[in-house]
Each structure stands twice: as C-alpha cells, then as structure tokens.
C-alpha positions as CSV (number, residue, x, y, z in Angstrom):
1,X,-31.6,-3.5,13.4
2,X,-29.8,-6.8,13.2
3,X,-26.0,-7.1,12.9
4,X,-24.3,-10.2,11.7
5,X,-21.1,-11.3,13.5
6,X,-18.7,-13.0,11.2
7,X,-15.3,-14.5,11.4
8,X,-12.8,-15.3,8.7
9,X,-12.6,-19.0,7.7
10,X,-10.1,-20.9,9.8
11,X,-6.7,-21.3,8.1
12,X,-7.0,-18.1,6.1
13,X,-4.8,-15.2,6.9
14,X,-6.7,-12.4,8.7
15,X,-6.3,-8.9,7.4
16,X,-6.1,-6.5,10.4
17,X,-8.9,-4.0,10.9
18,X,-8.4,-0.4,12.0
19,X,-7.8,-0.5,15.7
20,X,-8.1,3.2,16.6
21,X,-11.5,3.8,18.2
22,X,-13.9,6.0,16.2
23,X,-16.4,7.7,18.4
24,X,-20.0,8.1,17.3
25,X,-20.2,11.7,18.3
26,X,-17.2,12.5,16.1
27,X,-19.0,10.8,13.2
28,X,-22.1,12.9,13.8
29,X,-20.1,16.1,14.1
30,X,-18.3,15.6,10.8
31,X,-21.4,14.6,8.7
32,X,-22.3,18.2,7.5
33,X,-18.7,19.0,6.6
34,X,-18.3,15.7,4.8
35,X,-21.5,16.2,2.8
36,X,-20.5,19.8,1.8
37,X,-17.1,18.5,0.7
38,X,-18.6,15.9,-1.5
39,X,-21.1,18.0,-3.4
40,X,-18.8,18.5,-6.3
41,X,-18.2,14.8,-6.9
42,X,-21.3,13.9,-8.8
43,X,-19.2,13.4,-11.9
44,X,-17.6,10.4,-10.2
45,X,-21.0,8.8,-9.8
46,X,-21.8,9.4,-13.4
47,X,-18.5,7.9,-14.5
48,X,-19.1,4.9,-12.3
49,X,-22.6,4.3,-13.8
50,X,-21.2,4.5,-17.4
51,X,-18.5,1.9,-16.4
52,X,-21.1,-0.4,-14.9
53,X,-23.5,-0.2,-17.8
54,X,-20.7,-0.9,-20.3
55,X,-19.7,-4.0,-18.3
56,X,-23.0,-5.4,-17.0
57,X,-26.2,-3.9,-18.2
58,X,-28.6,-5.4,-20.7
59,X,-30.2,-2.8,-23.1
60,X,-33.3,-1.2,-21.7
61,X,-33.2,-3.0,-18.4
62,X,-32.3,-1.2,-15.1
63,X,-29.5,-2.9,-13.2
64,X,-29.4,-3.2,-9.4
65,X,-26.0,-2.7,-7.9
66,X,-24.9,-4.1,-4.6
67,X,-22.7,-1.8,-2.6
68,X,-20.5,-3.0,0.2
69,X,-19.5,-0.1,2.5
70,X,-16.3,-0.9,4.4
71,X,-15.8,0.8,7.7
72,X,-19.3,2.0,7.5
73,X,-19.6,3.3,11.1
74,X,-23.1,4.7,11.6
75,X,-23.9,4.6,7.9
76,X,-23.1,8.2,6.9
77,X,-21.7,7.1,3.5
78,X,-24.9,5.2,2.6
79,X,-27.0,8.2,3.8
80,X,-25.1,10.5,1.4
81,X,-24.6,8.2,-1.5
82,X,-27.9,6.3,-1.8
83,X,-30.2,9.2,-2.9
84,X,-27.5,10.4,-5.3
85,X,-26.7,7.2,-7.2
86,X,-27.9,7.1,-10.8
87,X,-28.9,3.5,-10.4
88,X,-31.0,1.2,-8.2
89,X,-28.9,-0.2,-5.3
90,X,-28.9,-2.2,-2.1
91,X,-26.3,-2.2,0.6
92,X,-24.2,-4.2,3.0
93,X,-22.5,-2.2,5.8
94,X,-19.3,-3.8,7.1
95,X,-17.6,-2.5,10.2
96,X,-15.2,-4.0,12.9
97,X,-17.1,-2.0,15.6
98,X,-20.5,-3.6,16.2
99,X,-21.5,-0.8,18.6
100,X,-21.3,1.7,15.7
101,X,-23.4,-0.5,13.4
102,X,-26.2,-0.5,16.0
103,X,-25.7,2.9,17.5
104,X,-28.9,5.0,17.9
105,X,-27.5,7.6,15.4
106,X,-27.0,4.8,12.7
107,X,-28.8,5.2,9.5
108,X,-32.3,3.8,9.4
109,X,-31.9,2.9,5.7
110,X,-32.3,-0.7,4.7
111,X,-29.1,-2.6,4.7
112,X,-27.5,-5.8,5.7
113,X,-25.1,-5.1,8.6
114,X,-22.1,-7.2,9.1
115,X,-19.6,-7.1,12.0
116,X,-16.2,-7.8,10.7
117,X,-13.0,-6.4,9.2
118,X,-11.3,-6.2,5.8
119,X,-10.7,-9.9,5.9
120,X,-14.5,-10.5,5.5
121,X,-14.6,-8.4,2.3
122,X,-13.5,-11.2,-0.2
123,X,-16.2,-13.5,1.1
124,X,-18.9,-10.8,0.9
125,X,-18.0,-10.1,-2.7
126,X,-18.0,-13.8,-3.6
127,X,-21.4,-14.2,-2.0
128,X,-22.8,-11.4,-4.1
129,X,-21.5,-12.9,-7.3
130,X,-22.9,-16.3,-6.4
131,X,-26.2,-15.4,-4.9
132,X,-27.3,-12.5,-7.1
133,X,-26.7,-14.0,-10.5
134,X,-23.7,-11.8,-11.3
135,X,-25.2,-8.5,-10.2
136,X,-22.8,-5.7,-10.3
137,X,-21.0,-5.0,-7.0
138,X,-19.1,-1.9,-5.8
139,X,-16.9,-1.4,-2.8
140,X,-17.3,2.0,-1.0
141,X,-15.7,3.5,2.0
142,X,-15.5,7.0,3.6
143,X,-12.6,8.3,5.8
144,X,-11.1,4.8,5.9
145,X,-8.0,4.5,3.8
146,X,-5.8,6.7,6.1
147,X,-6.4,4.3,8.9
148,X,-4.9,1.3,7.0
149,X,-1.3,0.1,6.7
150,X,0.5,-0.1,3.3
151,X,0.1,-3.8,3.3
152,X,-3.6,-3.6,3.9
153,X,-3.9,-1.0,1.1
154,X,-2.0,-3.4,-1.2
155,X,-4.3,-6.3,-0.3
156,X,-7.3,-4.1,-1.0
157,X,-6.0,-3.0,-4.4
158,X,-5.1,-6.5,-5.4
159,X,-8.6,-7.7,-4.4
160,X,-10.3,-5.1,-6.5
161,X,-8.2,-5.9,-9.5
162,X,-8.5,-9.6,-9.1
163,X,-12.3,-9.6,-8.8
164,X,-12.8,-6.7,-11.3
165,X,-14.7,-4.8,-8.6
166,X,-15.0,-1.0,-8.9
167,X,-14.8,1.1,-5.8
168,X,-15.4,4.6,-4.5
169,X,-13.3,5.8,-1.6
170,X,-14.3,9.1,-0.2
171,X,-12.7,11.7,2.1
172,X,-9.2,10.3,2.7
173,X,-7.0,13.0,4.3
174,X,-4.1,14.2,2.1
175,X,-2.2,16.0,4.8
176,X,-2.8,19.5,3.6
177,X,-4.2,21.8,6.4
178,X,-4.3,25.5,6.0
179,X,-5.3,27.9,8.8
180,X,-6.1,31.5,8.2
181,X,-4.7,33.6,9.7
182,X,-1.4,31.7,10.0
183,X,0.0,30.9,13.5
184,X,3.7,30.5,14.2
185,X,3.1,27.0,15.6
186,X,0.9,25.6,12.9
187,X,3.7,23.6,11.4
188,X,5.0,22.3,14.7
189,X,1.6,20.9,15.6
190,X,1.1,19.6,12.1
191,X,4.4,17.6,12.1
192,X,3.6,16.0,15.4
193,X,0.1,15.2,14.3
194,X,1.3,13.6,11.1
195,X,3.9,11.5,12.9
196,X,1.2,10.3,15.2
197,X,-1.1,9.3,12.3
198,X,1.6,7.1,10.9
199,X,2.2,5.1,14.1
200,X,2.2,1.3,13.9
201,X,2.8,1.4,10.2
202,X,-0.5,3.2,9.4
203,X,-0.3,5.0,6.0
204,X,-2.0,8.2,7.2
205,X,-2.1,11.0,4.7
206,X,-0.1,9.0,2.1
207,X,-2.8,6.3,1.9
208,X,-4.8,7.6,-1.0
209,X,-1.7,8.2,-3.1
210,X,-0.3,4.7,-2.2
211,X,-3.5,3.0,-3.2
212,X,-3.9,4.9,-6.4
213,X,-0.3,4.1,-7.4
214,X,-0.8,0.4,-6.7
215,X,-4.0,0.3,-8.7
216,X,-2.6,2.1,-11.7
217,X,0.4,-0.2,-11.7
218,X,-2.1,-3.1,-12.0
219,X,-3.9,-1.5,-14.9
220,X,-6.8,0.1,-13.2
221,X,-8.2,3.5,-14.0
222,X,-8.2,5.8,-10.9
223,X,-10.1,9.1,-11.0
224,X,-9.4,11.6,-8.3
225,X,-11.5,14.5,-6.9
226,X,-10.5,17.0,-4.2
227,X,-13.0,17.1,-1.4
228,X,-11.6,19.5,1.2
229,X,-13.4,20.6,4.4
230,X,-13.8,24.4,4.4
231,X,-14.5,25.3,8.0
232,X,-15.3,28.6,9.6
233,X,-17.1,29.8,12.7
234,X,-20.3,28.5,11.1
235,X,-18.8,25.0,11.8
236,X,-17.8,25.9,15.4
237,X,-18.6,22.6,17.1
238,X,-16.7,20.6,14.6
239,X,-13.8,23.0,14.4
240,X,-13.5,23.3,18.1
241,X,-13.3,19.5,18.4
242,X,-10.9,19.3,15.5
243,X,-8.5,21.8,17.0
244,X,-8.7,20.4,20.5
245,X,-8.1,16.8,19.3
246,X,-5.3,18.0,17.0
247,X,-3.4,19.6,19.9
248,X,-4.0,16.5,22.1
249,X,-2.7,14.1,19.5
250,X,0.4,16.3,19.0
251,X,1.1,16.2,22.7
252,X,0.6,12.4,22.8
253,X,3.1,12.1,20.0
254,X,5.7,14.5,21.6
255,X,5.1,15.3,25.3
256,X,7.7,18.0,25.1
257,X,5.1,20.0,23.1
258,X,2.5,20.1,25.9
259,X,2.9,23.8,26.7
260,X,3.4,24.9,23.1
261,X,0.6,22.8,21.6
262,X,-1.8,23.8,24.4
263,X,-1.2,27.5,23.9
264,X,-1.5,27.0,20.1
265,X,-4.9,25.4,20.8
266,X,-6.0,28.3,23.0
267,X,-5.0,30.9,20.5
268,X,-6.8,29.1,17.7
269,X,-10.0,28.7,19.9
270,X,-9.9,32.4,20.7
271,X,-9.8,33.1,17.0
272,X,-12.7,30.8,16.5
273,X,-14.7,32.4,19.2
274,X,-14.0,35.8,17.7
275,X,-15.2,34.6,14.3
276,X,-11.9,35.2,12.6
277,X,-10.6,31.7,11.9
278,X,-10.9,29.6,8.7
279,X,-9.4,26.1,8.3
280,X,-9.2,24.1,5.1
281,X,-8.5,20.3,5.7
282,X,-7.5,18.5,2.5
283,X,-9.3,15.3,1.5
284,X,-9.4,13.3,-1.7
285,X,-12.0,10.9,-3.3
286,X,-10.8,8.0,-5.4
287,X,-13.0,6.3,-8.0
288,X,-11.4,2.9,-9.0
289,X,-12.3,1.3,-12.3
290,X,-10.5,-2.1,-12.9
291,X,-9.9,-2.8,-16.6
C-alpha cells in the first residue's frame, strides 16, 4: 500500500488541514453506525449519476468517474460508496494523516493514496482533467465538514463552483442530539461540547448549513438528506465511547463541569448497561451539483 507525500507549490497559499487527531479505533467503531445512517441516501447517488450523464456521457458508452475522497482516513467512505455507485469508478484517497492512509484497518480496495490537505485538492482535480481526457470527477468526504473553518468551507465551495465539480459530503453533524430518557444535565453537557467543537474558528455543527448557503448563493444545486445515527444498547461499544468522549470534551471546555459532567456520564452509562438508553445523533449528507 503506497502513499504519496505531496506539498503545495511554493508561493501558493496553503489551506489549513484539520488538526484535531482522529484515531483509527474511533473510525472503526463508527463504521457500522455510519453505514446504517446512509442506507436511505441511494437517491442521492441516482441524482448524481443523472447529473454526470447529462454533462459528460456519450450515448451508449459507460463513463468512468474519478472520485477524490478528502479526509479519507482508513477508507470507510470508499468501502461504503464504491459497491453502491451506479457507474464505474476509480479513486484517489487524500488525507493529512499518512498513518491513517496506511493503517492496518485501511481499505484494501484499489486507490491512489495521497498524503496532503485541502490545499492539494485543486491540483488533484486539475491532474484528473488533464490526464484522463476530461473524465468526470467527483469530490467526496465523510465526517469532514464540521472539522473545517468557515474560510475553508468557503474556499471549498468556490473551488467546486469554479471547476464545475460535483461533490457528495456525508455525515456532517448538525448539532441535534436526543437522549431517551432525558437527563437533567443533557443540555449542560451539550452546550459545553458544542462550544468546544467551535474552538479555533472551526464551524462545527453549522458547517453543512454554511457550505450549502455558500454554494446556493453561487448558483449550485444542493440536495440534503438526513443521516442520523440511531444508537441503542445494540451499539454499546460505540455508544459507550461516544458518551465518555462527550463528557471529557465538555470538561475540557469548562473545567467547572468536571463533577457534573462525570456524574452525567456515569448515569448515562448505567442506563446503557441496563439496556434502557437510546441516543439519536443528527447528521446530514449534502449532494452538490454546480450549474
């Protein structure tokens, strides 16, 4: 498994990459929930194929599409999408973390692996246009947008519109979290968690809406689909990690919450162990179709 290490051309401004570490075990834990959440999004793939055919395909001839997956991690997005695409495809996986690209849990599917950030994406799209005779290209990403700043989202939107490149962005958090049964400290922990996710100018749960607004203002069509996680005791390992990390992040944001968030966590985990907890975590998918 070979990973290319790339650097932006000298003299060009570099777009920052997500700097929060993403752990491979977390990516593995969330895969089943991500897959279940996306099962209702097949209509987005059908709409994307109709768009590509209208713009690129010659009658009676199958078209190969090159997908560039940004923030690909261990390749879960390719694993889920590739067998469901209604068209032949090949892939480039782009991530700022070379260890994830080559991790033992990384997808074994054929793909070019490129170590780099968002600043590399314009060059990759230009290479595809030049080297593949104008083959259609699509940008994809999963669980990425909420890690970007508003400026990065604007740059991404402008790139897609300028190059006429469609995109499919999956599983961006929208900030909606519902726990059943309700706990008196759900909102306290949620507020601290949300504040933490917006540190350093990160867009957090407003990212998908921000990107969609920017794209629509530029004339692109944006199709949305809700893709919530619906977690129960059947998802105990993921839910245990989610609740534990949620409390830890709230405490990191506001250390005065240490006792309150810790006892909230313990109550929630007790419910989980008793099989009496359900959690819905809101996510949204965006299909971007430049006009």
